[in-house]
C-alpha positions, 0 to 999 in steps of 0.5 A, spaced: 500 500 500 502 506 498 504 512 503 498 516 501 493 511 501 495 508 508 495 516 510 488 516 508 486 510 512 488 513 518 485 520 517 479 523 519 474 527 515 475 534 515 468 536 517 469 531 523 476 535 525 473 541 524 467 539 529 472 537 534 477 543 534 471 547 535 471 544 542 478 544 543 478 537 542 475 535 549 470 530 546 475 527 541 480 526 547 475 523 552 473 518 547 480 516 545 482 516 552 476 511 554 478 507 548 485 506 549 486 507 556 492 512 555 492 519 558 488 525 557 492 532 557 490 539 557 495 544 554 494 551 558 497 558 556 500 561 561 503 569 562 509 566 565 515 563 561 517 560 568 515 553 569 510 553 575 506 546 577 502 550 582 500 555 578 492 555 578 489 553 571 484 559 573 490 564 571 491 560 564 488 560 558 486 553 555 489 551 548 487 544 546 485 537 550 489 531 547 491 524 549 498 522 549 502 515 551 507 514 557 513 517 552 513 522 546 507 520 542 501 525 542 494 522 539 491 527 536 485 529 531 490 531 526 494 524 526 499 521 531 505 526 532 511 526 536 510 531 542 515 536 538 511 536 532 505 537 535 507 543 539 510 546 533 504 545 528 498 545 533 500 548 539 504 554 537 499 557 532 494 557 538 499 561 542 499 566 537 491 566 536 490 566 544 495 570 547 493 577 550 497 582 546 500 586 552 503 580 555 510 580 553 512 573 555 508 566 555 509 559 557 505 552 556 503 548 562 501 541 560 497 538 565 494 531 566 487 529 568 482 523 569 476 524 565 472 526 571 476 532 572 475 535 565 468 537 567 471 541 573 476 545 569 475 552 566 475 549 559 472 553 553 468 547 551 465 542 556 465 535 555 459 533 552 457 525 553 453 525 546 459 528 543 463 523 546 459 517 544 459 520 537 466 521 537 467 514 539 463 511 533 467 516 529 474 513 531 472 506 530 470 507 523 478 509 522 481 502 524 488 504 521 488 510 526 487 505 532 491 500 530 497 505 530 496 506 537 500 501 541 496 498 547 498 500 554 503 494 557 500 490 563 499 491 569 495 497 568 493 503 573 488 508 571 492 513 566 492 519 571 495 515 577 500 512 572 502 519 570 502 521 577 507 516 580 512 517 574 515 524 576 518 525 583 514 519 586 517 514 582 521 511 588 515 511 592 512 506 587 518 502 586 518 501 593 511 499 593 513 494 587 518 491 592 513 490 597 509 486 593 514 482 588 520 482 593 525 485 588 529 490 589 528 497 585 534 500 582 535 507 579 536 509 572 542 513 571 543 518 565 550 517 561 547 521 555 541 524 553 538 524 546 539 531 543 531 533 544 532 531 551 538 534 553 535 539 558 531 534 562 532 535 569 536 530 573 540 529 579 548 531 579 549 523 579 544 522 573 538 520 577 532 520 573 527 514 575 526 508 579 524 502 577 524 494 579 528 490 574 527 483 572 532 478 570 529 477 562 531 485 561 524 488 562 523 493 568 516 495 571 514 502 574 507 505 574 506 504 567 507 497 567 512 492 565 516 493 558 523 492 556 528 497 560 530 500 553 523 503 552 523 506 559 529 509 558 526 512 551 521 515 555 526 520 558 530 521 552 535 517 555 541 514 549 546 511 554 544 509 561 546 504 567 542 501 573 544 503 580 541 500 587 545 504 591 542 511 588 535 508 589 536 507 596 539 514 597 533 517 594 528 513 598 532 516 604 532 523 602 524 523 601 523 519 607 527 524 611 525 531 607 517 529 606 515 524 611 508 525 611 508 525 603 512 518 603 507 515 608 500 517 604 503 516 597 506 509 599 500 507 602 496 509 595 502 506 591 501 499 595 494 499 593 495 501 586 500 495 585 496 490 589 489 492 585 493 492 578 495 484 580 488 482 582 
């Protein structure tokens, strides 16, 4: 099959794309998240270029709702893209359109949510159950699009929970996995990033993530059990090593600096790990 015909089999009708984009894709994204189990995101336009995870969404302008995987892939009404291509082609034009003319510098805050949270957000269009069901039907008529979206690996947590235990809380989830599996977690240490990820935050020792390794070359974290290289790819890591001692150091620091958070989130992680194996 030629590339043009293959692309056509993965594309939605322009009339549907226009309809979904009029609602900032909220209904399409909710539909796709239900079908695939992948993660709902909202990109917000902020009047500050500085990253601020605590900035209220009421102080920002919604740009677009979309579904993404545990790495750099975005599943959008206009196709499956890398996050970099998605940002350049779709988010940057929306920034130009919606930024206030008197604001000199802006930034984009990407937040993830469960579907039930969408209705409480200050979006330009609220999710509509009828439109979500219509979007599900439309998506199912394009099997090539769905076939190009990888299935989530097992064990599966709710996507928003998996995301919340990816950055910052991954040592807690790894320790919960240790409690259930009996396997000692390790740290993923970066030796070299791929070019697009060189600005990724990591510790002075190169620490970026905690996981449980298996003897078959796979590893498990909140996104399930996959090849170790796939976990490294999620963070844009080209060369890496595993280190048990560094993970243990991170755990000691977290317990010392945030004991209440550790206790609360560890119990949550333990429930999620056990529930995913029922």
